[in-house]
N, CA, C and O atoms as a MOPAC input file, in Angstrom:
PM7 MOZYME 1SCF
protein

 N    -37.05900 1    60.98700 1    74.47900 1
 C    -37.51200 1    60.87300 1    72.85300 1
 C    -37.47100 1    62.14800 1    71.87800 1
 O    -38.27800 1    63.07700 1    71.92300 1
 N    -36.43500 1    62.03600 1    71.02700 1
 C    -36.20400 1    63.22800 1    70.13100 1
 C    -37.28400 1    63.49700 1    69.48400 1
 O    -37.89900 1    62.52300 1    69.05000 1
 N    -37.81500 1    64.80800 1    69.23400 1
 C    -39.03600 1    65.50000 1    68.44400 1
 C    -38.65200 1    65.49100 1    67.20900 1
 O    -37.51300 1    65.93800 1    67.07300 1
 N    -39.20200 1    65.12600 1    66.17800 1
 C    -39.00400 1    65.18200 1    64.71100 1
 C    -39.66200 1    66.21700 1    64.28900 1
 O    -40.57300 1    66.57600 1    65.03600 1
 N    -39.47100 1    66.93800 1    63.14500 1
 C    -39.98400 1    68.05300 1    62.41400 1
 C    -40.70500 1    67.74400 1    61.44800 1
 O    -40.40100 1    66.78300 1    60.74100 1
 N    -41.85200 1    68.51700 1    61.20700 1
 C    -42.57200 1    68.30700 1    59.89900 1
 C    -43.09800 1    66.90200 1    59.53900 1
 O    -42.94400 1    66.28400 1    58.48500 1
 N    -43.72600 1    66.55800 1    60.60900 1
 C    -44.65600 1    65.14700 1    60.74000 1
 C    -46.18800 1    65.60300 1    60.36100 1
 O    -46.59300 1    66.41300 1    61.19500 1
 N    -46.98300 1    65.36400 1    59.52000 1
 C    -48.50000 1    65.54000 1    59.45000 1
 C    -49.27100 1    64.12700 1    59.29500 1
 O    -49.15000 1    63.28000 1    58.41000 1
 N    -49.78900 1    64.13800 1    60.00700 1
 C    -51.03500 1    62.67200 1    59.73500 1
 C    -52.36800 1    63.45200 1    60.00700 1
 O    -52.55000 1    64.27200 1    60.90700 1
 N    -53.31000 1    63.02000 1    59.01000 1
 C    -54.25500 1    63.15000 1    58.86700 1
 C    -55.36100 1    62.25800 1    58.92500 1
 O    -55.16200 1    61.32400 1    58.14900 1
 N    -56.21200 1    62.18300 1    59.39400 1
 C    -57.21100 1    60.91300 1    59.57600 1
 C    -58.62900 1    61.36500 1    59.12500 1
 O    -59.12100 1    62.34800 1    59.67900 1
 N    -59.26900 1    60.75300 1    58.21800 1
 C    -60.18600 1    60.81100 1    57.64900 1
 C    -61.30700 1    59.77000 1    57.71500 1
 O    -61.53300 1    58.93800 1    56.83600 1
 N    -61.99800 1    59.92100 1    58.89100 1
 C    -62.99700 1    58.68100 1    59.34700 1
 C    -64.03400 1    58.99200 1    58.43500 1
 O    -64.41800 1    60.15600 1    58.32400 1
 N    -64.63300 1    57.87800 1    57.63000 1
 C    -65.64900 1    58.19700 1    56.69500 1
 C    -67.13400 1    57.48800 1    57.32800 1
 O    -68.28000 1    57.60500 1    56.89400 1
 N    -66.67500 1    56.79700 1    58.39800 1
 C    -67.82400 1    56.12000 1    59.13800 1
 C    -68.48400 1    56.27000 1    60.23500 1
 O    -69.64400 1    55.88600 1    60.38500 1
 N    -67.62500 1    56.98700 1    61.31400 1
 C    -68.15800 1    57.18700 1    62.55400 1
 C    -67.98800 1    58.70400 1    62.84700 1
 O    -67.08900 1    59.49600 1    62.56000 1
 N    -69.13400 1    58.83300 1    63.50200 1
 C    -68.98100 1    60.32800 1    64.13000 1
 C    -67.94500 1    60.94700 1    65.26000 1
 O    -67.51400 1    62.09900 1    65.31600 1
 N    -67.74000 1    60.09500 1    65.93600 1
 C    -66.92200 1    59.78600 1    67.20200 1
 C    -65.62100 1    58.96600 1    66.46300 1
 O    -65.65600 1    57.73600 1    66.46800 1
 N    -64.91400 1    59.40100 1    66.07300 1
 C    -63.80100 1    58.93400 1    65.46800 1
 C    -63.09000 1    57.44700 1    66.29900 1
 O    -62.90300 1    57.35500 1    67.51200 1
 N    -62.85000 1    56.61700 1    65.48600 1
 C    -62.52300 1    55.51700 1    65.94200 1
 C    -60.78700 1    55.44400 1    66.52500 1
 O    -60.43500 1    54.98900 1    67.61300 1
 N    -59.93100 1    55.99800 1    65.51000 1
 C    -58.70000 1    56.36000 1    65.85600 1
 C    -58.50200 1    57.66800 1    66.50400 1
 O    -59.11500 1    58.56400 1    65.92300 1
 N    -57.99500 1    57.95100 1    67.27900 1
 C    -57.52300 1    59.30500 1    67.67700 1
 C    -56.06200 1    59.99200 1    67.22600 1
 O    -55.30100 1    59.12400 1    66.79600 1
 N    -55.62200 1    61.01600 1    67.21900 1
 C    -54.51500 1    61.45100 1    66.51500 1
 C    -53.12000 1    61.15800 1    67.47700 1
 O    -52.03100 1    60.64000 1    67.23400 1
 N    -53.63000 1    61.65900 1    68.48100 1
 C    -52.38800 1    61.40000 1    69.52900 1
 C    -51.79000 1    59.75400 1    69.92900 1
 O    -50.78200 1    59.34900 1    70.50700 1
 N    -52.90800 1    59.12400 1    69.33100 1
 C    -52.33500 1    57.22800 1    69.41100 1
 C    -51.63200 1    56.99200 1    68.14200 1
 O    -50.58200 1    56.35000 1    68.11000 1
 N    -52.22800 1    57.53500 1    67.00900 1
 C    -51.73700 1    57.35500 1    65.66300 1
 C    -49.97800 1    57.78700 1    65.55500 1
 O    -49.05300 1    57.15600 1    65.04400 1
 N    -49.99300 1    59.15500 1    66.28300 1
 C    -48.52500 1    59.79800 1    66.30200 1
 C    -47.84100 1    58.84500 1    67.55400 1
 O    -46.61100 1    58.86400 1    67.53400 1
 N    -48.28700 1    58.24300 1    68.34200 1
 C    -47.48500 1    57.67800 1    69.57000 1
 C    -46.83800 1    56.15500 1    68.87500 1
 O    -45.69900 1    55.69700 1    68.95900 1
 N    -47.55500 1    55.83700 1    68.46500 1
 C    -47.72300 1    54.48400 1    67.68700 1
 C    -46.68900 1    54.32800 1    66.53900 1
 O    -46.05200 1    53.28700 1    66.37800 1
 N    -46.55100 1    55.52800 1    65.67800 1
 C    -45.77600 1    55.74200 1    64.50000 1
 C    -44.59300 1    56.39600 1    65.14800 1
 O    -43.62000 1    56.49800 1    64.40200 1
 N    -44.46000 1    56.83100 1    66.28300 1
 C    -43.06000 1    57.67400 1    66.45300 1
 C    -41.97700 1    57.07400 1    66.01500 1
 O    -41.35200 1    57.52700 1    65.05600 1
 N    -41.63300 1    56.04300 1    66.62300 1
 C    -40.41500 1    55.35100 1    66.24500 1
 C    -40.03800 1    55.13300 1    64.62500 1
 O    -38.97000 1    55.05800 1    64.01700 1
 N    -41.18300 1    55.07900 1    64.30500 1
 C    -40.88800 1    54.98900 1    62.49900 1
 C    -40.62400 1    56.28700 1    62.01400 1
 O    -39.51200 1    56.42700 1    61.50400 1
 N    -41.41900 1    57.34200 1    62.04600 1
 C    -41.65900 1    58.29500 1    61.43100 1
 C    -40.50700 1    58.64600 1    60.59600 1
 O    -39.39100 1    58.61900 1    61.11500 1
 N    -40.66400 1    59.02300 1    59.16900 1
 C    -39.79100 1    59.95400 1    58.54200 1
 C    -39.96900 1    61.22000 1    58.67400 1
 O    -41.05000 1    61.80700 1    58.61800 1
 N    -38.55000 1    61.83800 1    58.91500 1
 C    -39.15500 1    63.53300 1    59.04700 1
 C    -39.74800 1    64.10000 1    57.82100 1
 O    -39.61800 1    63.23200 1    56.95800 1
 N    -40.33000 1    65.12500 1    57.32900 1
 C    -40.66200 1    65.51100 1    56.58300 1
 C    -41.94400 1    65.06800 1    55.84200 1
 O    -42.41700 1    65.53900 1    54.80700 1
 N    -42.44800 1    63.94100 1    56.69700 1
 C    -43.49000 1    63.00800 1    56.16900 1
 C    -44.97900 1    63.35800 1    56.11100 1
 O    -45.46000 1    64.03500 1    57.02000 1
 N    -45.57000 1    63.02700 1    55.31400 1
 C    -47.17700 1    63.20700 1    55.84700 1
 C    -48.09800 1    62.09400 1    55.25300 1
 O    -48.02800 1    61.83300 1    54.05200 1
 N    -48.89500 1    61.48500 1    56.02200 1
 C    -49.91600 1    60.64400 1    55.84600 1
 C    -51.13200 1    60.90400 1    56.12400 1
 O    -51.46000 1    61.59200 1    57.09100 1
 N    -52.08900 1    60.28100 1    55.15200 1
 C    -53.51000 1    60.48500 1    55.47700 1
 C    -53.80200 1    59.06900 1    56.32500 1
 O    -52.74200 1    58.48600 1    56.55500 1
 N    -54.57300 1    58.61500 1    56.66600 1
 C    -55.25000 1    57.64700 1    57.19800 1
 C    -56.67000 1    57.91300 1    57.43500 1
 O    -57.34400 1    58.62700 1    58.17700 1
 N    -56.90600 1    56.81900 1    56.25600 1
 C    -58.70000 1    56.87500 1    55.85300 1
 C    -59.36000 1    55.70300 1    56.40000 1
 O    -58.68300 1    54.69300 1    56.20800 1
 N    -60.38200 1    55.50200 1    56.97900 1
 C    -61.19400 1    54.48900 1    57.91800 1
 C    -62.53400 1    54.45700 1    56.59700 1
 O    -63.15300 1    55.46900 1    56.26800 1
 N    -62.72400 1    53.31500 1    56.09900 1
 C    -63.63600 1    53.14500 1    54.93300 1
 C    -64.39800 1    51.97400 1    55.16600 1
 O    -64.07600 1    51.07800 1    55.94800 1
 N    -65.59400 1    52.01400 1    54.34300 1
 C    -66.14200 1    50.82600 1    54.35700 1
 C    -65.90900 1    49.85500 1    53.51800 1
 O    -65.06600 1    50.08900 1    52.65200 1
 N    -66.66100 1    48.33000 1    53.52700 1
 C    -66.30500 1    47.44000 1    52.72000 1
 C    -66.29400 1    47.49400 1    51.16200 1
 O    -65.63700 1    46.90700 1    50.30300 1
 N    -67.31700 1    48.46500 1    51.13800 1
 C    -67.36900 1    48.80300 1    49.44900 1
 C    -66.14200 1    49.52300 1    48.98900 1
 O    -65.50800 1    49.12400 1    48.01300 1
 N    -65.71700 1    50.82800 1    49.84200 1
 C    -64.80100 1    51.44800 1    49.27900 1
 C    -63.57200 1    50.58100 1    49.08700 1
 O    -62.95700 1    50.61500 1    48.02100 1
 N    -63.15700 1    49.71400 1    50.21300 1
 C    -61.95200 1    49.11500 1    50.36300 1
 C    -62.05200 1    47.75900 1    49.47700 1
 O    -61.06800 1    47.04600 1    49.27800 1
 N    -63.15600 1    47.52000 1    49.04100 1
 C    -63.14900 1    46.56500 1    47.62600 1
 C    -63.04200 1    47.09500 1    46.27400 1
 O    -62.85000 1    46.39200 1    45.28200 1
 N    -63.16700 1    48.29600 1    46.27100 1
 C    -63.18700 1    49.07300 1    44.88200 1
 C    -61.45000 1    49.59800 1    44.95800 1
 O    -60.77300 1    49.77900 1    43.94600 1
 N    -61.03600 1    49.74900 1    46.11300 1
 C    -59.41800 1    50.39700 1    46.31400 1
 C    -58.56800 1    49.23200 1    45.92800 1
 O    -57.48000 1    49.45600 1    45.39900 1
 N    -59.10900 1    47.56900 1    46.22400 1
 C    -58.31200 1    46.56000 1    46.34800 1
 C    -58.54300 1    46.05000 1    44.94000 1
 O    -57.67700 1    45.41400 1    44.33800 1
 N    -59.44500 1    46.27100 1    44.55100 1
 C    -59.61700 1    45.89200 1    43.19400 1
 C    -58.94000 1    46.51800 1    41.64600 1
 O    -58.54400 1    45.93800 1    40.63400 1
 N    -59.01600 1    47.71000 1    41.96200 1
 C    -58.40500 1    49.03400 1    41.11900 1
 C    -57.07600 1    48.60000 1    41.13700 1
 O    -56.49700 1    48.35500 1    40.07900 1
 N    -56.45900 1    48.46100 1    42.36500 1
 C    -55.11600 1    48.76900 1    42.58400 1
 C    -54.18300 1    47.33800 1    42.57500 1
 O    -52.98800 1    47.31300 1    42.27900 1
 N    -55.00000 1    46.15300 1    42.96700 1
 C    -54.05300 1    44.62500 1    43.14400 1
 C    -55.19300 1    43.83900 1    42.58200 1
 O    -54.97000 1    42.68200 1    42.93800 1
 N    -56.18300 1    43.86600 1    41.96100 1
 C    -56.90200 1    43.29000 1    41.14400 1
 C    -57.56800 1    42.12300 1    41.95400 1
 O    -57.74100 1    41.01300 1    41.45100 1
 N    -57.94100 1    42.44700 1    43.26900 1
 C    -58.54600 1    41.49900 1    44.13400 1
 C    -60.06800 1    42.10400 1    44.48300 1
 O    -60.31800 1    43.12800 1    45.11800 1
 N    -60.89400 1    41.27800 1    43.95000 1
 C    -62.27800 1    41.68600 1    44.31700 1
 C    -62.66500 1    41.37200 1    45.65800 1
 O    -63.60800 1    40.58500 1    45.75000 1
 N    -62.08600 1    41.86500 1    46.88000 1
 C    -62.98800 1    41.65900 1    47.96400 1
 C    -62.14100 1    42.71100 1    48.91800 1
 O    -60.96000 1    43.00200 1    48.73100 1
 N    -62.84900 1    43.14200 1    49.81500 1
 C    -62.68200 1    44.41000 1    51.20700 1
 C    -61.15700 1    43.66700 1    51.46900 1
 O    -60.94300 1    42.46200 1    51.33400 1
 N    -60.34000 1    44.51000 1    51.80300 1
 C    -59.11000 1    44.01500 1    52.72000 1
 C    -59.14500 1    45.23300 1    53.83400 1
 O    -59.60500 1    46.37400 1    53.78600 1
 N    -58.27500 1    44.29100 1    55.12500 1
 C    -58.03900 1    44.91400 1    56.25700 1
 C    -57.36500 1    46.53700 1    55.93100 1
 O    -57.77200 1    47.60800 1    56.38100 1
 N    -56.38900 1    46.32700 1    55.14200 1
 C    -55.57800 1    47.26300 1    55.10400 1
 C    -54.88300 1    47.52700 1    53.72600 1
 O    -54.54200 1    46.48800 1    53.16100 1
 N    -54.58600 1    48.74300 1    53.03100 1
 C    -53.92900 1    49.24500 1    51.73100 1
 C    -53.33200 1    50.44900 1    52.26700 1
 O    -53.77500 1    51.27800 1    53.06300 1
 N    -52.01300 1    50.34600 1    51.53500 1
 C    -50.47800 1    51.55000 1    51.59800 1
 C    -50.47500 1    52.13800 1    50.24500 1
 O    -50.55200 1    51.37600 1    49.28200 1
 N    -50.40900 1    53.19300 1    50.10100 1
 C    -50.22500 1    54.04900 1    48.99800 1
 C    -49.05800 1    54.98800 1    49.14500 1
 O    -49.20900 1    55.83000 1    50.03000 1
 N    -47.77700 1    55.03800 1    48.38500 1
 C    -46.91300 1    55.77500 1    48.64200 1
 C    -46.92900 1    56.86100 1    47.26900 1
 O    -46.49200 1    56.61500 1    46.14400 1
 N    -47.36100 1    57.70600 1    47.59200 1
 C    -47.33500 1    59.14200 1    46.88500 1
 C    -46.21700 1    59.82300 1    46.39300 1
 O    -46.04700 1    60.28100 1    45.26300 1
 N    -45.35500 1    59.84400 1    47.51800 1
 C    -44.02700 1    60.33300 1    47.15300 1
 C    -42.82400 1    59.60300 1    48.06500 1
 O    -43.23700 1    59.19300 1    49.15000 1
 N    -41.81100 1    59.44200 1    47.87500 1
 C    -40.81700 1    58.90200 1    48.65700 1
 C    -39.97600 1    59.96000 1    49.82800 1
 O    -39.76500 1    59.86700 1    51.03700 1
 N    -39.63100 1    60.99500 1    48.76200 1
 C    -39.00600 1    62.13000 1    49.26000 1
 C    -39.21600 1    62.96500 1    49.38500 1
 O    -38.43100 1    63.50800 1    48.60800 1
 N    -40.16800 1    64.29000 1    50.15900 1
 C    -40.38300 1    63.45100 1    51.32700 1
 C    -41.49600 1    62.70400 1    51.27200 1
 O    -42.39000 1    62.91900 1    50.45400 1
 N    -41.54000 1    61.26000 1    52.61200 1
 C    -42.48700 1    60.53600 1    52.22700 1
 C    -43.90900 1    61.10600 1    52.14100 1
 O    -44.37100 1    61.83400 1    53.02000 1
 N    -44.39900 1    60.83700 1    51.33300 1
 C    -45.95300 1    60.92200 1    51.42300 1
 C    -46.84200 1    59.88800 1    51.26800 1
 O    -46.56500 1    59.20000 1    50.28500 1
 N    -47.98300 1    59.46200 1    51.98800 1
 C    -48.66200 1    58.54800 1    51.64800 1
 C    -49.83600 1    58.28700 1    52.53800 1
 O    -50.04700 1    58.76200 1    53.65400 1
 N    -50.74500 1    57.23800 1    51.67500 1
 C    -52.13000 1    56.89300 1    52.56000 1
 C    -52.33900 1    55.60300 1    52.91900 1
 O    -52.00800 1    54.66600 1    52.19200 1
 N    -52.83000 1    55.47700 1    53.91600 1
 C    -53.03000 1    54.16200 1    54.86700 1
 C    -54.71800 1    54.36100 1    54.65100 1
 O    -55.38200 1    55.37300 1    54.87600 1
 N    -55.14200 1    53.12900 1    54.17100 1
 C    -56.37000 1    53.00900 1    53.92500 1
 C    -57.09800 1    51.71300 1    54.83400 1
 O    -56.99300 1    50.55200 1    54.43900 1
 N    -57.64100 1    51.97500 1    55.75200 1
 C    -58.04000 1    50.82300 1    56.93300 1
 C    -59.62700 1    50.45700 1    56.89900 1
 O    -60.46500 1    51.35300 1    57.00700 1
 N    -59.92200 1    49.35600 1    56.77300 1
 C    -61.79300 1    48.98400 1    56.30300 1
 C    -62.38900 1    48.60500 1    57.97100 1
 O    -62.39600 1    47.46600 1    58.43800 1
 N    -62.74200 1    49.52100 1    58.50600 1
 C    -62.90500 1    49.19100 1    59.93200 1
 C    -64.19700 1    48.00300 1    59.91700 1
 O    -64.61500 1    47.62500 1    61.01200 1
 N    -64.64300 1    47.58800 1    58.98900 1
 C    -66.07300 1    46.28200 1    59.03000 1
 C    -65.01800 1    45.05300 1    59.19600 1
 O    -65.06700 1    44.27300 1    60.14700 1
 N    -64.05500 1    44.98000 1    58.14300 1
 C    -62.89100 1    43.73200 1    58.30500 1
 C    -62.35500 1    43.67600 1    59.39900 1
 O    -62.50200 1    42.60600 1    59.98900 1
 N    -61.49500 1    44.82400 1    60.13600 1
 C    -60.51900 1    44.87100 1    60.91500 1
 C    -61.96600 1    44.65200 1    62.50900 1
 O    -61.79300 1    44.33600 1    63.68600 1
 N    -62.55400 1    44.81400 1    62.15200 1
 C    -63.56000 1    44.41000 1    63.59800 1
 C    -63.96700 1    43.24900 1    63.69200 1
 O    -64.15600 1    42.61600 1    64.73000 1
 N    -64.19700 1    42.75500 1    62.10700 1
 C    -64.39400 1    41.17600 1    62.52300 1
 C    -63.55100 1    40.43800 1    62.74900 1
 O    -63.75300 1    39.42600 1    63.41900 1
 N    -62.07000 1    40.83400 1    62.11500 1
 C    -60.71500 1    40.33100 1    62.68000 1
 C    -60.33800 1    40.24300 1    63.94500 1
 O    -59.80400 1    39.24500 1    64.42900 1
 N    -60.55600 1    41.12900 1    64.45700 1
 C    -60.26100 1    41.52800 1    66.10600 1
 C    -61.31000 1    40.61600 1    66.54900 1
 O    -60.78200 1    39.76700 1    67.26700 1
 N    -62.40400 1    40.44500 1    66.45000 1
 C    -63.53200 1    39.50200 1    67.22300 1
 C    -63.27700 1    38.02600 1    66.91000 1
 O    -63.50300 1    37.18600 1    67.78100 1
 N    -62.82700 1    37.67900 1    65.73500 1
 C    -62.07500 1    36.55400 1    65.73100 1
 C    -61.11300 1    35.73400 1    65.79800 1
 O    -60.98700 1    34.52000 1    65.64100 1
 N    -60.31100 1    36.77000 1    66.11200 1
 C    -58.90100 1    36.58700 1    66.71200 1
 C    -58.88200 1    36.84200 1    68.05400 1
 O    -57.78500 1    36.82700 1    68.61100 1
 N    -60.12000 1    37.13300 1    68.85400 1
 C    -59.96200 1    37.46000 1    70.25800 1
 C    -59.08300 1    38.69800 1    70.68300 1
 O    -58.33700 1    38.70100 1    71.66200 1
 N    -59.22400 1    39.46800 1    70.04500 1
 C    -58.18600 1    40.78500 1    69.98400 1
 C    -58.85000 1    41.70000 1    70.28300 1
 O    -60.03900 1    41.41800 1    70.13500 1
 N    -58.62400 1    43.12400 1    70.80000 1
 C    -59.13400 1    44.23400 1    71.27700 1
 C    -59.14900 1    44.98000 1    69.79900 1
 O    -58.25900 1    44.81800 1    68.96400 1
 N    -60.04500 1    45.63000 1    69.65900 1
 C    -59.77800 1    46.57500 1    68.16000 1
 C    -59.07000 1    47.57700 1    68.27200 1
 O    -58.72800 1    48.21800 1    67.27800 1
 N    -58.73100 1    47.89000 1    69.43300 1
 C    -57.54900 1    49.04000 1    69.68300 1
 C    -56.08900 1    48.37400 1    69.38400 1
 O    -55.18200 1    49.09300 1    68.96400 1
 N    -55.96600 1    47.52400 1    69.52400 1
 C    -54.52200 1    47.14800 1    69.58700 1
 C    -54.28700 1    46.43700 1    67.87500 1
 O    -53.26800 1    46.25800 1    67.20900 1
 N    -55.75600 1    46.16500 1    67.59900 1
 C    -55.36600 1    45.55700 1    66.30700 1
 C    -55.46600 1    46.57000 1    65.04800 1
 O    -55.09900 1    46.43400 1    63.88100 1
 N    -56.19000 1    47.78300 1    65.81700 1
 C    -55.52500 1    48.82300 1    64.82300 1
 C    -54.10500 1    49.44900 1    64.88900 1
 O    -53.58800 1    49.84300 1    63.84300 1
 N    -53.59800 1    49.53200 1    65.81200 1
 C    -52.10600 1    49.88100 1    66.47700 1
 C    -51.23000 1    48.74800 1    65.49600 1
 O    -50.26800 1    49.11300 1    64.82100 1
 N    -51.64700 1    47.52700 1    65.52500 1
 C    -50.69600 1    46.80800 1    64.65900 1
 C    -51.05400 1    47.26200 1    63.18700 1
 O    -50.11500 1    47.55700 1    62.44700 1
 N    -52.24600 1    47.33200 1    62.75200 1
 C    -52.41400 1    47.54800 1    61.18800 1
 C    -51.64000 1    48.87500 1    60.84300 1
 O    -50.77000 1    48.90400 1    59.97300 1
 N    -51.94100 1    49.75300 1    61.43600 1
 C    -51.25800 1    51.23900 1    61.57300 1
 C    -49.64900 1    51.11900 1    60.81100 1
 O    -49.16600 1    51.33900 1    59.70100 1
 N    -49.15400 1    50.59800 1    62.24300 1
 C    -47.51100 1    50.41900 1    61.94400 1
 C    -47.42200 1    49.26800 1    60.72100 1
 O    -46.68700 1    49.53500 1    59.77000 1
 N    -48.00800 1    48.24500 1    60.72400 1
 C    -48.12300 1    47.51100 1    59.42500 1
 C    -48.21900 1    48.54100 1    58.08900 1
 O    -47.25900 1    48.66600 1    57.32900 1
 N    -49.14400 1    49.06600 1    57.94700 1
 C    -49.17700 1    49.93500 1    56.77700 1
 C    -48.04100 1    51.15300 1    56.74600 1
 O    -47.73900 1    51.65200 1    55.66200 1
 N    -47.48000 1    51.56900 1    57.87700 1
 C    -46.53800 1    52.57300 1    57.52200 1
 C    -45.26300 1    51.95000 1    57.26700 1
 O    -44.49500 1    52.61300 1    56.57000 1
 N    -44.82200 1    50.71100 1    57.71600 1
 C    -43.74000 1    49.85100 1    57.39000 1
 C    -43.84700 1    49.78400 1    55.79300 1
 O    -42.81800 1    49.90800 1    55.12900 1
 N    -45.00000 1    49.60200 1    55.21600 1
 C    -45.34400 1    49.16700 1    53.95000 1
 C    -44.63400 1    50.63000 1    52.85200 1
 O    -44.03300 1    50.52100 1    51.78300 1
 N    -44.97300 1    51.83200 1    53.57200 1
 C    -44.86100 1    53.00100 1    53.22100 1
 C    -43.35500 1    53.41400 1    53.05900 1
 O    -42.90900 1    54.16100 1    52.18900 1
 N    -42.55900 1    52.70000 1    54.20000 1
 C    -41.22400 1    52.82200 1    54.21000 1
 C    -40.55900 1    51.46800 1    53.43000 1
 O    -39.44200 1    51.07000 1    53.75900 1
 N    -41.16800 1    50.94800 1    52.60700 1
 C    -40.68100 1    49.85500 1    51.57700 1
 C    -40.51800 1    48.24500 1    52.05700 1
 O    -39.98200 1    47.38000 1    51.36300 1
 N    -41.21900 1    47.98800 1    53.67700 1
 C    -41.05900 1    46.90200 1    53.66100 1
 C    -41.85500 1    46.19300 1    53.36800 1
 O    -42.95500 1    46.74200 1    53.43200 1
 N    -41.92600 1    44.61000 1    52.87600 1
 C    -43.11000 1    44.07900 1    52.07000 1
 C    -42.70000 1    42.50800 1    52.68700 1
 O    -41.60600 1    42.12300 1    53.09800 1
 N    -44.12200 1    41.69400 1    52.57800 1
 C    -43.84200 1    40.39000 1    53.25100 1
 C    -44.01200 1    39.66300 1    52.18400 1
 O    -44.89200 1    38.80800 1    52.28600 1
 N    -43.32200 1    39.74100 1    50.95300 1
 C    -43.67300 1    38.79100 1    49.45400 1
 C    -43.00900 1    37.44400 1    49.82600 1
 O    -43.53400 1    36.38000 1    49.49900 1
 N    -41.93200 1    37.49900 1    50.46400 1
 C    -41.35200 1    36.08300 1    50.58200 1
 C    -40.86300 1    36.10400 1    52.18100 1
 O    -40.71100 1    37.13700 1    52.83300 1
 N    -40.64300 1    34.70400 1    52.69200 1
 C    -40.80700 1    34.29800 1    54.14700 1
 C    -39.30200 1    35.31700 1    54.90200 1
 O    -39.21100 1    35.78200 1    56.03800 1
 N    -38.42800 1    35.37400 1    53.89600 1
 C    -37.45100 1    36.51100 1    54.80500 1
 C    -37.79200 1    37.80200 1    55.31000 1
 O    -37.45900 1    38.41900 1    56.32100 1
 N    -38.55700 1    38.05400 1    54.32600 1
 C    -38.93900 1    40.01500 1    53.94000 1
 C    -40.21400 1    39.85100 1    55.14200 1
 O    -40.19700 1    40.65900 1    56.07000 1
 N    -41.53900 1    38.57200 1    55.09300 1
 C    -41.93500 1    38.54000 1    56.17000 1
 C    -41.67500 1    38.61200 1    57.75300 1
 O    -42.21100 1    39.25900 1    58.65200 1
 N    -40.76500 1    37.80000 1    57.72400 1
 C    -40.18900 1    37.79000 1    59.04800 1
 C    -39.63300 1    38.93100 1    59.59100 1
 O    -39.87000 1    39.28300 1    60.74600 1
 N    -38.81500 1    39.61200 1    58.73600 1
 C    -38.20500 1    40.86600 1    59.16500 1
 C    -39.43900 1    42.27700 1    59.44900 1
 O    -39.34800 1    43.26900 1    60.17300 1
 N    -40.33000 1    41.89700 1    58.70200 1
 C    -41.19300 1    42.90900 1    58.98900 1
 C    -42.21600 1    42.59300 1    60.42800 1
 O    -42.38800 1    43.43300 1    61.31200 1
 N    -42.74100 1    41.40400 1    60.42900 1
 C    -43.15400 1    41.01400 1    61.78900 1
 C    -42.36700 1    41.43100 1    63.12100 1
 O    -42.83900 1    42.08800 1    64.04800 1
 N    -41.16700 1    40.95200 1    63.03000 1
 C    -40.06800 1    41.13200 1    63.89800 1
 C    -40.17800 1    42.81900 1    64.13700 1
 O    -40.38200 1    43.27800 1    65.26100 1
 N    -40.04700 1    43.51800 1    63.15700 1
 C    -40.56600 1    45.16500 1    63.83100 1
 C    -41.53500 1    45.19800 1    64.29700 1
 O    -41.49300 1    45.87100 1    65.32600 1
 N    -42.63600 1    44.73700 1    64.05200 1
 C    -44.13500 1    45.05700 1    64.16900 1
 C    -44.33700 1    44.81100 1    65.65200 1
 O    -44.95200 1    45.52400 1    66.44600 1
 N    -43.55600 1    43.39900 1    65.93100 1
 C    -43.58200 1    43.03500 1    67.23000 1
 C    -42.86500 1    43.76100 1    68.24000 1
 O    -43.33800 1    44.04400 1    69.34100 1
 N    -41.69800 1    44.05800 1    67.83500 1
 C    -40.92400 1    45.08400 1    68.89000 1
 C    -41.59000 1    46.29000 1    68.81300 1
 O    -41.64000 1    46.65800 1    69.98700 1
 N    -42.16900 1    47.18100 1    68.08400 1
 C    -42.46900 1    48.53600 1    68.43000 1
 C    -43.93800 1    48.22300 1    69.03300 1
 O    -44.22300 1    48.89200 1    70.02600 1
 N    -44.92100 1    47.29700 1    68.57400 1
 C    -46.15900 1    47.15000 1    69.82900 1
 C    -45.91700 1    46.48100 1    71.01500 1
 O    -46.91300 1    46.46200 1    71.73900 1
 N    -45.04500 1    45.98400 1    71.42000 1
 C    -44.13900 1    45.99100 1    72.63700 1
 C    -44.05800 1    47.00600 1    73.65100 1
 O    -44.50000 1    47.07900 1    74.79800 1
 N    -43.43000 1    47.71000 1    72.98200 1
 C    -42.54800 1    49.09400 1    73.09600 1
 C    -43.92700 1    49.92100 1    73.62100 1
 O    -43.56000 1    50.85700 1    74.33200 1
 N    -45.41600 1    49.86800 1    73.49100 1
 C    -46.42100 1    50.17900 1    73.70400 1
 C    -47.47600 1    49.83700 1    74.46100 1
 O    -48.48200 1    50.52500 1    74.63500 1
 N    -47.21300 1    48.59600 1    74.99000 1
 C    -47.71900 1    47.61000 1    75.74700 1
 C    -48.48100 1    46.43100 1    75.02300 1
 O    -48.65200 1    45.41200 1    75.69200 1
 N    -48.87000 1    46.45600 1    73.96700 1
 C    -49.43500 1    45.57300 1    73.02000 1
 C    -48.62800 1    44.13200 1    73.09900 1
 O    -47.40400 1    44.04500 1    73.20200 1
 N    -49.45800 1    43.12300 1    73.03900 1
 C    -48.84400 1    41.65200 1    72.83200 1
 C    -48.46600 1    41.47000 1    71.03800 1
 O    -48.61100 1    42.20300 1    70.06000 1
 N    -48.04700 1    40.41100 1    71.21000 1
 C    -47.47000 1    39.43300 1    69.84500 1
 C    -48.86400 1    39.52300 1    68.95700 1
 O    -49.80100 1    38.88000 1    69.42900 1
 N    -49.08600 1    40.16800 1    67.85800 1
 C    -50.72600 1    40.00900 1    67.25700 1
 C    -50.38300 1    38.92200 1    66.41800 1
 O    -51.19100 1    38.86800 1    65.49100 1
 N    -49.20200 1    37.70000 1    66.32800 1
 C    -49.21900 1    36.80200 1    65.24800 1
 C    -49.30000 1    35.59300 1    66.12200 1
 O    -49.34200 1    34.47000 1    65.62000 1

C-alpha cells in the first residue's frame, strides 16, 4: 500500500480513561480513503454534547450516532463526532460488535467529509456500496 504524506488524525475521547478507539485502527480503516494533507479530529462524546451539536447544526433535538463537519476542503480538515452511548446502544440492538460499528461509522463520517451524502436513494446506494467494500477489506461484515 502506498504511503500518503501529511495525514493527521487526532482522537479526543471525553468519556473513557482507556480510549475506546485506537489511532492505529482509525488510520487503517480510513487509509484507502484518506486525502493527502488532510487532518481530522475524532471526538467521542456524551449524549448531551451530541444532542447540543445536533440541535445547533441540524435543528434536531436528540443525540445522534455521528456528526461530520468539514472545516476546509483543500486541504481537507474536518471533525467527526461520535456519540458513544448511542453507538453502544445501536451495536447492542443490532447485534453488532461495538468495534465493527465504530469502524463503520468512522468510514461513514469520513465519506461525508469527502462529500458523500445519503440525501436520496442513488446517493445512499453509492455511499453504502463504498462503506461495504471498505469494511469487507478489513474483515467486517455488511453493516446493512
